[in-house]
KOLDRENRO-348748 format. One record per residue (C-alpha): x, y, z; residue in one letter. Coordinates in Angstrom, 2 decimals, padded with zeros to 5 digits. Example, Ala and Ser with C-alpha at 12.3 -4.5 7.8 and 13.67 -1.06 7.14 Angstrom:
BEGIN
        c1        c2        c3   rest
    012.30   -004.50    007.80      A
    013.67   -001.06    007.14      S
***
This chain:
BEGIN
        c1        c2        c3   rest
   -039.83    147.71   -019.53      M
   -036.37    146.36   -020.47      G
   -035.71    142.79   -021.57      E
   -035.19    140.08   -018.99      F
   -032.24    137.70   -018.96      T
   -033.40    134.10   -019.19      L
   -030.06    132.59   -018.24      I
   -030.56    129.96   -015.54      G
   -033.94    128.80   -016.82      L
   -033.99    125.57   -018.80      D
   -036.61    124.76   -021.43      T
   -039.18    123.29   -019.06      N
   -038.85    126.14   -016.56      C
   -039.38    128.67   -019.35      Q
   -042.49    126.82   -020.49      K
   -043.75    126.78   -016.91      L
   -043.14    130.53   -016.71      L
   -045.01    130.98   -019.98      L
   -048.07    129.14   -018.61      L
   -048.11    131.27   -015.45      L
   -047.85    134.50   -017.44      L
   -050.83    133.51   -019.59      Q
   -053.14    133.19   -016.56      E
   -054.59    135.81   -014.25      N
   -055.85    133.22   -011.76      Q
   -053.76    130.91   -009.53      P
   -052.79    127.61   -011.18      L
   -052.37    124.48   -009.00      P
   -049.24    122.38   -009.47      A
   -051.19    119.33   -010.70      N
   -052.80    121.40   -013.48      K
   -049.43    122.79   -014.55      L
   -048.06    119.25   -014.50      A
   -050.85    117.99   -016.77      R
   -050.22    120.75   -019.28      K
   -046.52    119.91   -019.43      L
   -047.09    116.13   -019.19      L
   -044.88    115.85   -016.14      I
   -045.57    114.75   -012.56      T
   -046.76    117.26   -009.91      P
   -043.52    116.65   -008.01      R
   -041.48    117.65   -011.08      M
   -043.67    120.71   -011.53      A
   -043.12    121.83   -007.92      R
   -039.37    121.32   -008.30      Y
   -039.30    123.57   -011.38      R
   -041.59    126.11   -009.71      L
   -038.91    126.55   -007.04      N
   -036.43    127.46   -009.79      K
   -038.93    129.85   -011.38      V
   -039.53    131.49   -008.00      E
   -035.80    132.11   -007.52      I
   -035.49    133.54   -011.03      W
   -038.48    135.85   -010.50      L
   -037.00    137.07   -007.23      H
   -033.69    137.92   -008.95      L
   -035.68    139.96   -011.48      N
   -037.65    141.82   -008.76      S
   -040.82    139.79   -009.36      L
   -042.78    137.57   -006.96      T
   -044.39    134.14   -007.25      L
   -047.38    133.99   -004.91      I
   -048.11    130.53   -003.44      K
   -051.63    130.04   -002.10      Q
   -051.97    126.68   -000.25      P
   -054.76    124.61   -001.72      G
   -055.27    127.14   -004.53      V
   -052.16    127.44   -006.70      G
   -049.40    129.68   -008.01      Y
   -049.67    133.23   -009.44      L
   -047.07    135.74   -010.66      I
   -047.44    139.08   -008.88      D
   -046.52    141.70   -011.48      A
   -047.99    144.67   -013.32      R
   -049.83    143.83   -016.57      P
   -047.27    145.67   -018.74      D
   -044.43    143.76   -017.05      T
   -046.19    140.46   -017.71      K
   -046.82    141.40   -021.34      R
   -043.16    142.33   -021.86      S
   -041.88    139.04   -020.45      L
   -044.57    137.04   -022.25      L
   -043.64    138.65   -025.57      H
   -039.98    137.90   -025.00      Q
   -040.71    134.23   -024.24      L
   -043.07    133.76   -027.19      E
   -040.68    135.21   -029.78      K
   -037.80    133.00   -028.65      M
   -036.95    129.95   -030.74      G
   -035.40    126.74   -029.48      D
   -031.96    128.02   -030.43      D
   -032.20    130.67   -027.71      A
   -033.07    128.22   -024.98      L
   -030.28    127.34   -022.61      V
   -029.74    123.62   -022.08      L
   -029.17    122.60   -018.46      P
   -025.77    120.94   -017.90      P
   -027.05    117.34   -017.69      H
   -029.05    117.73   -020.92      K
   -026.05    119.29   -022.63      R
   -023.85    116.35   -021.62      I
   -026.36    113.80   -022.92      Y
   -026.58    115.71   -026.20      L
   -022.78    115.65   -026.58      I
   -022.70    111.89   -025.89      I
   -025.50    111.21   -028.39      I
   -023.83    113.38   -031.03      T
   -020.52    111.51   -030.68      I
   -022.16    108.06   -030.58      L
   -024.28    108.60   -033.69      F
   -021.65    110.41   -035.73      S
   -019.81    108.21   -038.28      P
   -016.76    110.49   -037.98      L
   -014.91    112.02   -035.01      P
   -016.47    115.24   -033.70      V
   -014.24    118.25   -032.98      V
   -014.66    120.47   -029.93      V
   -015.44    123.56   -032.02      K
   -018.63    121.92   -033.27      Q
   -019.97    121.74   -029.70      F
   -018.89    125.32   -028.96      Q
   -020.86    126.57   -031.94      S
   -023.92    124.32   -031.63      A
   -024.37    124.74   -027.86      L
   -023.10    128.31   -027.53      N
   -020.62    127.39   -024.80      I
   -016.92    127.97   -024.24      S
   -014.10    125.55   -025.02      R
   -013.42    125.25   -021.28      T
   -017.02    124.13   -020.68      T
   -016.81    121.57   -023.49      V
   -013.61    120.09   -022.05      L
   -015.18    119.93   -018.59      K
   -018.21    118.13   -020.05      D
   -015.94    115.67   -021.85      L
   -014.31    114.79   -018.52      H
   -017.79    114.06   -017.07      T
   -018.55    111.91   -020.13      I
   -015.36    109.90   -019.49      D
   -016.77    108.93   -016.09      E
   -020.25    108.17   -017.49      W
   -018.79    105.74   -020.03      L
   -016.95    103.66   -017.41      I
   -020.05    101.63   -016.52      K
   -020.28    100.50   -020.17      Y
   -016.56    099.65   -020.45      D
   -016.27    102.31   -023.16      L
   -013.58    104.94   -023.66      R
   -013.71    108.47   -025.04      L
   -010.79    108.80   -027.43      M
   -009.56    112.39   -027.94      R
   -006.82    113.46   -030.34      R
   -005.67    116.91   -031.32      Q
   -006.73    117.88   -034.86      N
   -008.74    114.63   -035.01      Y
   -011.70    115.02   -032.68      G
   -013.62    112.86   -030.20      C
   -014.81    109.30   -030.71      Q
   -016.25    106.66   -028.36      I
   -014.62    103.25   -028.74      V
   -015.32    099.81   -027.26      G
   -017.44    096.68   -027.70      D
   -020.26    097.19   -030.20      E
   -022.95    095.78   -027.88      S
   -021.83    098.21   -025.17      S
   -021.91    101.13   -027.61      I
   -025.53    100.30   -028.52      R
   -026.43    099.92   -024.87      E
   -024.99    103.38   -024.20      A
   -026.88    104.82   -027.19      M
   -030.23    103.60   -025.90      V
   -029.60    104.58   -022.28      D
   -028.43    108.04   -023.27      C
   -031.55    108.70   -025.33      L
   -033.81    107.50   -022.50      I
   -031.98    109.51   -019.84      E
   -031.56    112.61   -022.01      G
   -035.10    112.85   -023.37      I
   -037.01    111.15   -020.56      G
   -038.97    107.92   -020.69      E
   -042.37    109.59   -020.22      E
   -041.63    111.96   -023.12      N
   -040.58    109.07   -025.32      L
   -043.73    107.14   -024.42      I
   -045.86    110.14   -025.38      A
   -044.00    110.55   -028.69      I
   -044.06    106.88   -029.64      M
   -047.69    106.46   -028.61      G
   -048.75    109.01   -031.23      D
   -047.45    108.37   -034.71      K
   -045.43    111.28   -036.10      Y
   -046.19    113.39   -033.01      A
   -042.61    114.61   -032.88      Y
   -042.94    116.14   -036.37      R
   -045.35    118.73   -034.98      Q
   -043.57    121.62   -033.27      R
   -046.52    122.33   -030.98      T
   -046.53    118.74   -029.69      D
   -042.85    118.78   -028.80      T
   -043.22    122.19   -027.20      D
   -045.87    120.76   -024.89      K
   -043.56    117.90   -023.98      L
   -040.65    120.23   -023.31      G
   -038.22    118.31   -025.56      I
   -035.39    120.42   -026.94      E
   -035.10    120.64   -030.72      R
   -031.67    118.94   -031.02      P
   -033.10    115.78   -029.42      F
   -036.11    115.89   -031.75      I
   -033.81    116.07   -034.77      E
   -031.93    112.99   -033.56      I
   -035.20    111.05   -033.18      L
   -036.20    112.09   -036.70      Q
   -032.93    110.76   -038.12      K
   -033.46    107.45   -036.28      L
   -036.90    106.89   -037.89      N
   -038.45    105.91   -034.57      I
   -041.96    106.30   -036.02      D
   -041.34    103.32   -038.30      Y
   -040.24    101.01   -035.49      F
   -042.95    102.24   -033.10      A
   -045.57    101.51   -035.75      K
   -044.32    097.93   -036.17      I
   -044.39    097.20   -032.44      L
   -047.71    098.97   -031.87      L
   -049.73    097.77   -034.84      K
   -048.34    095.22   -037.23      E
   -047.31    092.54   -034.70      E
   -049.56    093.41   -031.76      A
   -050.49    089.78   -031.29      G
   -046.91    088.56   -030.82      T
   -045.58    090.78   -028.05      L
   -047.08    092.32   -024.96      S
   -044.63    094.95   -023.71      L
   -044.42    097.23   -020.72      S
   -044.05    100.90   -021.66      D
   -040.40    100.85   -020.56      H
   -039.58    097.80   -022.67      N
   -041.53    099.20   -025.62      F
   -039.44    102.39   -025.57      V
   -036.28    100.34   -025.11      W
   -037.05    098.06   -028.08      L
   -037.91    100.95   -030.40      V
   -034.64    102.71   -029.59      L
   -032.73    099.42   -029.84      C
   -034.10    098.74   -033.31      L
   -033.36    102.30   -034.39      A
   -029.79    102.12   -033.06      S
   -029.21    098.71   -034.63      L
   -030.34    100.00   -038.02      T
   -028.27    103.19   -037.66      N
   -025.12    101.18   -036.99      R
   -025.90    098.65   -039.73      A
   -026.21    101.47   -042.28      L
   -022.64    102.37   -041.32      S
   -021.55    098.75   -041.80      G
   -021.08    098.05   -038.07      I
   -022.50    094.77   -036.73      Y
   -022.60    092.59   -033.61      V
   -021.02    089.23   -034.47      L
   -021.85    087.13   -031.35      D
   -023.97    084.12   -032.49      D
   -025.48    083.60   -028.96      L
   -025.44    079.80   -029.26      Q
   -025.38    079.37   -025.47      S
   -028.88    080.78   -025.00      V
   -030.55    080.04   -028.33      Q
   -032.31    076.89   -027.06      S
   -034.22    078.91   -024.44      Q
   -035.84    081.32   -026.90      W
   -039.58    081.54   -027.43      D
   -040.32    080.12   -030.90      E
   -043.01    082.70   -031.71      E
   -040.71    085.59   -030.80      I
   -037.90    083.99   -032.84      D
   -040.15    083.99   -035.92      Q
   -041.20    087.58   -035.25      F
   -037.54    088.68   -035.06      A
   -036.78    087.04   -038.41      K
   -039.74    088.80   -040.06      K
   -038.69    092.09   -038.51      L
   -035.14    091.65   -039.78      S
   -036.49    091.14   -043.27      A
   -038.63    094.29   -043.00      K
   -035.61    096.34   -041.93      I
   -033.68    094.98   -044.92      N
   -036.44    096.07   -047.32      R
   -037.17    099.42   -045.70      Q
   -033.61    100.69   -045.33      F
   -031.76    098.75   -048.02      G
   -029.41    097.08   -045.55      V
   -028.86    093.35   -045.18      R
   -028.60    092.30   -041.52      L
   -026.36    089.28   -040.92      P
   -027.75    086.26   -039.06      E
   -025.90    087.32   -035.90      S
   -027.93    090.55   -035.78      E
   -031.20    088.66   -036.17      T
   -030.21    086.38   -033.28      K
   -029.24    089.39   -031.19      Q
   -032.67    090.86   -031.87      L
   -034.37    087.60   -030.87      T
   -032.46    087.47   -027.59      C
   -033.32    091.06   -026.74      L
   -037.01    090.52   -027.46      M
   -037.14    087.36   -025.35      N
   -036.07    089.33   -022.31      K
   -038.18    092.40   -023.06      A
   -041.39    090.53   -023.94      A
   -044.19    090.01   -021.43      I
   -046.12    087.03   -022.72      R
   -049.16    087.83   -020.61      K
   -050.66    091.17   -019.70      S
   -051.06    092.11   -016.06      V
   -054.84    091.96   -016.48      T
   -054.64    088.37   -017.77      R
   -052.24    087.36   -015.01      L
   -054.55    088.79   -012.36      L
   -057.52    087.01   -013.92      S
   -055.71    083.66   -014.06      E
   -054.48    083.95   -010.50      N
   -058.01    084.63   -009.27      Q
   -059.75    081.75   -011.06      I
   -057.20    078.95   -010.85      E
   -054.26    077.56   -008.92      I
   -051.67    076.55   -011.46      R
   -050.03    073.22   -010.80      T
   -046.27    072.72   -010.69      S
   -046.53    070.86   -014.00      E
   -048.23    073.86   -015.61      R
   -045.62    076.28   -014.25      L
   -042.76    074.02   -015.41      I
   -044.31    073.98   -018.87      E
   -044.48    077.80   -018.89      E
   -041.14    078.71   -017.33      F
   -039.00    075.56   -017.11      G
   -037.99    073.49   -014.10      S
   -034.84    075.53   -013.34      D
   -036.72    078.82   -013.10      I
   -039.55    077.27   -011.07      L
   -037.06    075.70   -008.66      S
   -035.41    079.09   -008.15      L
   -038.75    080.84   -007.60      A
   -039.85    078.16   -005.10      E
   -036.63    078.47   -003.09      E
   -036.97    082.26   -002.97      I
   -040.61    082.02   -001.84      V
   -039.71    079.43    000.80      T
   -036.96    081.64    002.17      Y
   -039.10    084.80    002.20      A
   -042.09    083.06    003.80      S
   -040.06    082.26    006.91      V
   -039.41    085.96    007.54      Y
   -042.46    087.70    006.07      L
   -045.45    085.38    006.50      H
   -045.69    081.58    006.15      P
   -048.82    081.96    004.00      A
   -046.57    083.09    001.14      L
   -045.66    079.43    000.68      R
   -049.12    078.77   -000.77      V
   -049.49    082.05   -002.71      D
   -049.69    080.74   -006.27      G
   -049.84    084.26   -007.66      E
   -046.53    085.17   -006.02      L
   -044.84    082.00   -007.31      L
   -046.09    082.53   -010.87      A
   -045.14    086.22   -010.88      N
   -041.64    085.52   -009.59      L
   -041.12    082.72   -012.13      A
   -042.25    085.02   -014.92      N
   -040.03    087.84   -013.71      H
   -036.96    085.63   -013.25      L
   -037.34    083.86   -016.60      S
   -034.90    086.32   -018.20      H
   -031.95    085.08   -016.10      L
   -030.67    082.38   -018.49      P
   -029.74    085.06   -021.03      Y
   -029.44    088.15   -018.82      A
   -025.73    088.63   -019.46      E
   -025.99    088.63   -023.25      V
   -029.27    090.51   -023.72      S
   -028.00    093.68   -021.99      R
   -031.52    094.90   -021.20      V
   -031.13    097.05   -018.12      K
   -033.74    096.64   -015.43      L
   -034.29    100.13   -014.09      R
   -036.41    100.62   -011.02      N
   -037.41    104.27   -010.72      P
   -039.07    103.53   -007.38      L
   -035.98    102.00   -005.76      L
   -035.47    104.77   -003.18      A
   -039.18    104.78   -002.26      D
   -039.27    100.97   -002.02      I
   -036.27    100.94    000.31      R
   -037.91    103.51    002.55      R
   -041.50    102.24    002.51      E
   -040.74    098.50    002.62      Y
   -037.36    098.46    004.39      A
   -037.86    095.08    006.09      H
   -039.09    093.38    002.92      I
   -036.20    094.87    000.92      Y
   -033.78    093.42    003.47      F
   -035.27    089.96    002.94      I
   -035.23    090.36   -000.86      A
   -031.58    091.43   -000.66      E
   -030.75    088.12    000.99      N
   -032.15    086.30   -002.06      C
   -029.13    087.40   -004.12      V
   -027.15    084.34   -003.00      D
   -030.03    082.03   -003.95      I
   -030.08    083.45   -007.49      V
   -026.31    083.12   -007.82      Y
   -026.37    079.47   -006.70      R
   -028.87    078.64   -009.44      H
   -027.60    080.69   -012.40      F
   -024.22    082.14   -011.40      K
   -025.81    085.50   -012.12      S
   -025.55    088.62   -009.98      H
   -028.70    090.71   -009.71      I
   -028.65    094.48   -009.31      S
   -030.20    096.68   -006.64      E
   -032.94    097.55   -009.14      D
   -033.75    093.86   -009.49      E
   -033.82    093.47   -005.69      I
   -036.29    096.34   -005.66      G
   -038.57    094.44   -008.06      Y
   -038.41    091.30   -005.91      L
   -039.39    093.50   -002.97      T
   -042.38    094.78   -004.93      M
   -043.62    091.25   -005.65      Y
   -043.23    090.30   -001.99      F
   -044.94    093.53   -000.89      A
   -047.83    092.89   -003.29      A
   -048.23    089.39   -001.84      A
   -048.20    090.78    001.70      M
   -050.83    093.36    000.74      E
   -053.04    090.57   -000.60      R
   -053.23    089.10    002.88      L
   -055.63    091.92    003.76      C
   -057.91    091.77    000.71      I
   -061.67    091.22    000.97      S
   -064.38    091.32   -001.71      E
   -064.35    094.09   -004.33      R
   -067.24    095.82   -006.11      K
   -066.59    099.19   -007.79      K
   -064.87    099.27   -011.19      K
   -061.41    100.84   -011.57      V
   -059.00    100.82   -014.51      L
   -055.31    100.99   -013.60      V
   -052.80    102.48   -016.06      I
   -049.17    101.88   -015.10      C
   -046.23    102.73   -017.34      N
   -043.52    101.11   -015.19      A
   -043.89    097.36   -015.74      G
   -045.51    094.32   -014.13      R
   -043.93    094.44   -010.67      A
   -044.93    098.07   -010.21      T
   -048.44    097.39   -011.47      A
   -048.90    094.39   -009.17      M
   -047.81    096.41   -006.15      L
   -050.12    099.31   -007.03      L
   -053.06    096.94   -007.60      V
   -052.47    095.24   -004.25      S
   -052.22    098.57   -002.44      R
   -055.49    099.74   -004.03      I
   -057.28    096.51   -003.13      R
   -056.19    096.74    000.48      V
   -057.05    100.41    000.81      E
   -060.38    100.01   -001.05      F
   -061.82    096.51   -000.53      P
   -065.09    097.54   -002.22      N
   -063.67    098.06   -005.71      I
   -062.95    095.77   -008.67      D
   -059.82    096.23   -010.78      I
   -061.33    095.59   -014.22      V
   -058.05    095.90   -016.14      A
   -054.39    096.85   -015.74      V
   -052.68    098.34   -018.79      M
   -049.59    100.20   -019.84      S
   -050.11    103.70   -021.20      Y
   -049.53    102.54   -024.76      L
   -051.82    099.53   -024.39      E
   -054.60    101.80   -023.13      W
   -054.05    104.45   -025.79      K
   -054.19    101.94   -028.65      N
   -056.94    099.69   -027.29      R
   -059.85    099.18   -029.70      V
   -062.38    097.41   -027.48      D
   -064.15    099.20   -024.64      S
   -064.08    098.49   -020.91      I
   -066.58    099.84   -018.43      E
   -065.07    101.58   -015.41      Y
   -065.95    104.28   -012.91      D
   -062.46    105.65   -012.28      L
   -058.95    105.55   -013.76      I
   -055.90    105.36   -011.49      V
   -052.79    106.18   -013.51      S
   -049.09    106.52   -012.72      T
   -048.63    108.82   -015.72      I
   -050.47    112.13   -016.36      P
   -053.43    111.56   -018.71      I
   -056.71    113.29   -019.52      Q
   -059.96    111.47   -020.31      V
   -063.27    113.07   -021.12      K
   -066.16    112.30   -018.76      N
   -064.06    109.99   -016.58      T
   -062.38    110.94   -013.30      P
   -058.62    110.29   -013.23      V
   -056.33    110.07   -010.21      V
   -052.59    110.40   -010.87      I
   -050.98    108.21   -008.24      A
   -047.61    106.95   -007.11      S
   -047.14    103.17   -007.54      P
   -046.80    103.03   -003.75      L
   -050.20    104.75   -003.40      L
   -049.26    107.68   -001.17      A
   -051.75    108.84    001.44      S
   -052.79    111.82   -000.71      Q
   -053.38    109.49   -003.68      D
   -055.65    107.32   -001.54      A
   -057.45    110.43   -000.29      A
   -058.07    111.55   -003.89      N
   -059.49    108.14   -004.82      I
   -061.59    108.08   -001.67      R
   -063.02    111.51   -002.46      A
   -064.06    110.43   -005.97      L
   -065.48    107.08   -004.83      L
   -066.87    108.56   -001.62      K
   -065.64    105.65    000.49      T
   -064.43    105.70    004.10      P
   -060.84    104.86    005.00      R
   -060.52    101.16    005.79      T
   -056.79    100.63    006.29      T
   -053.67    102.43    007.32      T
   -050.51    103.11    005.35      K
   -047.71    100.60    005.56      A
   -045.53    103.26    007.15      S
   -048.24    103.91    009.75      D
   -048.44    100.23    010.60      R
   -044.67    099.91    010.93      T
   -044.36    102.87    013.29      A
   -044.83    100.72    016.41      N
   -042.84    097.66    015.32      H
   -040.68    097.69    018.43      N
   -043.64    096.83    020.65      Q
   -044.46    093.82    018.44      F
   -041.25    091.88    018.95      C
   -041.31    088.22    020.01      L
   -040.83    088.75    023.76      K
   -043.78    091.18    023.85      N
   -046.19    088.91    021.94      L
   -045.64    085.54    023.59      I
   -046.67    085.82    027.25      K
   -047.16    083.39    030.11      A
   -050.88    083.03    029.42      D
   -050.32    082.14    025.74      T
   -047.92    079.28    026.58      I
   -048.88    075.60    027.07      K
   -046.23    072.98    027.81      L
   -046.04    069.18    027.68      N
   -049.54    068.76    026.25      V
   -050.77    065.24    025.42      L
   -052.45    065.02    021.98      V
   -053.47    062.17    019.69      G
   -053.50    063.76    016.22      S
   -052.30    066.83    014.31      W
   -055.86    068.20    014.37      E
   -055.90    068.01    018.16      E
   -052.43    069.59    018.23      A
   -053.76    072.59    016.28      V
   -056.73    072.91    018.65      E
   -054.55    072.74    021.76      Q
   -052.01    075.23    020.38      A
   -054.77    077.73    019.52      G
   -056.64    077.32    022.82      E
   -054.59    079.88    024.88      P
   -055.14    082.59    022.25      L
   -058.85    081.78    022.11      L
   -059.13    081.84    025.91      K
   -057.53    085.30    026.00      N
   -059.94    086.60    023.31      H
   -057.08    087.22    020.86      L
   -058.63    085.03    018.15      I
   -062.08    083.65    017.35      E
   -062.83    079.92    017.30      H
   -063.12    079.97    013.52      R
   -059.42    080.87    013.30      Y
   -058.52    077.45    014.70      I
   -060.70    075.78    012.08      Q
   -059.15    077.97    009.39      A
   -055.67    076.77    010.39      M
   -056.80    073.15    010.07      K
   -058.49    073.85    006.72      D
   -055.28    075.45    005.41      T
   -053.28    072.31    006.26      I
   -055.93    070.09    004.65      I
   -055.98    072.23    001.46      N
   -052.27    072.95    001.06      F
   -050.45    070.22    002.96      G
   -048.02    070.35    005.89      P
   -045.92    073.30    004.62      Y
   -046.34    074.96    008.05      M
   -043.81    072.49    009.51      V
   -041.06    074.97    008.65      I
   -038.29    073.77    010.98      W
   -037.34    070.32    012.22      E
   -039.87    069.28    014.85      G
   -041.58    072.70    014.78      T
   -044.78    073.94    013.15      V
   -045.74    077.59    012.64      L
   -049.56    077.54    012.62      L
   -051.47    080.40    010.97      H
   -054.36    081.42    008.75      A
   -055.35    084.70    007.09      R
   -056.04    087.88    009.12      P
   -059.72    087.93    008.12      E
   -060.23    084.37    009.41      D
   -060.82    085.55    012.97      G
   -057.84    087.44    014.42      V
   -058.89    090.07    016.93      R
   -055.43    091.31    017.89      Q
   -051.86    090.65    016.80      L
   -050.78    087.65    018.86      C
   -048.52    084.63    019.16      M
   -048.69    081.47    021.21      G
   -046.26    078.66    022.06      F
   -047.09    075.01    022.83      T
   -044.98    071.87    023.33      T
   -046.31    068.30    023.03      F
   -045.52    065.42    025.33      R
   -045.66    062.99    022.43      N
   -044.34    064.10    018.99      P
   -047.05    064.31    016.30      I
   -046.81    063.63    012.56      N
   -048.23    066.35    010.29      F
   -047.17    064.57    007.12      G
   -043.98    066.52    006.36      H
   -041.27    064.37    004.77      E
   -038.25    066.09    006.34      Q
   -039.38    067.91    009.49      N
   -041.80    065.45    011.17      D
   -042.50    064.58    013.94      P
   -043.55    067.86    015.55      V
   -042.65    068.51    019.19      K
   -043.57    072.20    019.47      M
   -045.91    074.67    017.81      A
   -046.00    078.44    017.41      F
   -049.31    080.07    016.52      V
   -049.26    083.35    014.61      L
   -052.31    085.60    014.49      G
   -051.50    088.48    012.10      A
   -053.85    091.44    011.71      V
   -052.26    093.07    008.66      D
   -049.38    092.63    006.24      N
   -046.45    093.85    008.31      C
   -046.87    094.39    012.08      S
   -045.92    090.75    012.83      H
   -042.65    090.89    010.87      M
   -040.26    091.82    013.73      P
   -041.43    088.87    015.81      A
   -041.29    086.50    012.84      L
   -037.77    087.61    011.97      Y
   -036.66    087.06    015.57      E
   -038.31    083.64    015.65      L
   -036.56    082.60    012.42      S
   -033.23    083.75    013.82      D
   -033.87    081.96    017.11      L
   -034.74    078.65    015.40      M
   -031.36    078.62    013.68      R
   -029.80    078.29    017.14      D
   -030.15    074.52    017.67      H
   -029.24    074.75    021.35      E
   -032.02    077.24    022.07      V
   -034.50    075.27    019.96      A
   -033.67    072.13    021.94      S
   -034.15    073.98    025.23      S
   -037.57    075.19    024.10      L
   -038.69    071.66    023.18      R
   -037.72    070.22    026.55      N
   -038.52    072.96    029.07      T
   -041.44    072.55    031.47      V
   -041.42    076.11    032.84      S
   -043.25    079.01    031.12      P
   -040.84    081.44    032.83      Q
   -037.90    079.58    031.33      R
   -039.52    079.92    027.89      V
   -039.99    083.66    028.36      L
   -036.37    084.07    029.46      K
   -035.13    082.23    026.37      L
   -037.17    084.54    024.15      F
   -035.99    087.62    026.03      S
   -032.32    086.64    025.92      D
   -032.38    086.02    022.18      H
   -034.70    088.86    021.12      C
   -032.97    091.22    018.70      K
   -033.94    094.62    017.41      D
   -036.16    094.53    014.33      P
   -034.65    095.26    010.95      V
   -034.88    098.95    010.10      N
***
């Protein structure tokens, strides 16, 4: 059998082909993914490429649904191809175009001298024309960093611009070129990249490994993992970012290139403990590498760590939020009055459109304050907030994303800071997690959650799991690195992880942070629990029938009612829904208890109260009611009392009521319509006002 041409197959595809050739039985995509430490979706994408390549070489990839993938070829053909793959070194592997471009960028950025085109032709085995085309692509890539690729004949290529921007590009290029999951796996195991077999399993090309070796990432990973474990608690993304940042800083310092900004404008907002840690770390770098970092570099390091650091683990945050309601004074002490004021305004705005109960969700307020605490020094720290789930978030939580998008102006008013789409995605995730919590009941079974994508992602995943499986207990939430390096033991029955892992004697479900239906099915199969909820996308399918004009009907309207107290007002407003068997009597008591416990926050608009309680407090069916009072009643609200009309919301889940609530919020901004509602004495007139002003739900 003649030799095959492997052109068109990148490193990972060749490794996938190698695994398939070594087996005589079908291999499922999830098993292939585990072996390569990639996601099943990435494995299926590469299998499509392998299938095309096999077809061009007169071979067939058999796909058996529910079983796996198998190469259909004679044994001697398989042996010939297997031998060819096994004898190949990294030098023979063809880099895909995007990897090649990242490698060129990294080479130029980390080279102390200009790099000539011939060096790339020789190292990458490509033509001069291809190199020049890649350099044009690099020109465009550098624009977002305000950097420029300088090219001169007989001189070479060099990237020029602000030093902070150059370092930002260095770190981003390494993360994008090598892959965050690969970097996590390398940095989680000391010296793992020195072993050829380990890097082969990860699918990292040798040129990238050599760059990581030169940057001494094992030294910086060891410091952040072991020596100062008590100072910082980092998400996996921020851990990788900090390691690469330290390595890049040291690399540039060894060449005598420094950042000179003294950062005086944000120095007062730094965490004192992190400031001390940065100074110690600067001293260690000086001793280890024989370079003396100026004070400006130490301050830069402090600023970067303040934004990257998570002062509390997700597990601790969840525990605190379950056992206590933190007072405003406590939150001000933790995050400052400016940040708390911003978080409160965002929550107030979102509660009007998503669910009024968000106003009293202490967990949401604390999480938002923690997340937004980086804003005072966002511009100078240059830590990019990437949200790998942005596309999924926009699709799965479109209405919530729309509301979060409108919070951009609130942030700008407070800090004159623009937030990115990725940041909006994270706000959406916090809101979505809070909405999911509306459906939570008691939990029993023990589950450990491992999430490598940060706090917002973890919170959303935890909330989705709790809603889908009300009979489980989330015993801990950790990053991959936190779990891998943990010394104490935790008892659990199941691990749900967003990153491929293998654990002896413990079932593991690899899940999307949005908990796809198949992920839930896998968990259900292992826990042997029945399905208790529906997907968010399932619940949003019939949103059009849940608009305001379809929920408030003639028999859920009461007008010109005489009452003597706010308690009686609540009872009278809930009575039509109770009479129509849409709520239970305990729901009315729950609404009163909520006002007693949390105050008159339900008086959202002037003269108008939006009464509600939680879905599990006695709602039988999604419903809304409308009542006006003959005599205005005081609920105790400083600005919006006295109350002349009341809406009652009975939500059954975390999203089906949103179209009606959005329409109601829009309607109440029309003062003329609001006035007509307060003064009308005809239920038909009320229905016509709702119908005339009912808009299509946000898609």
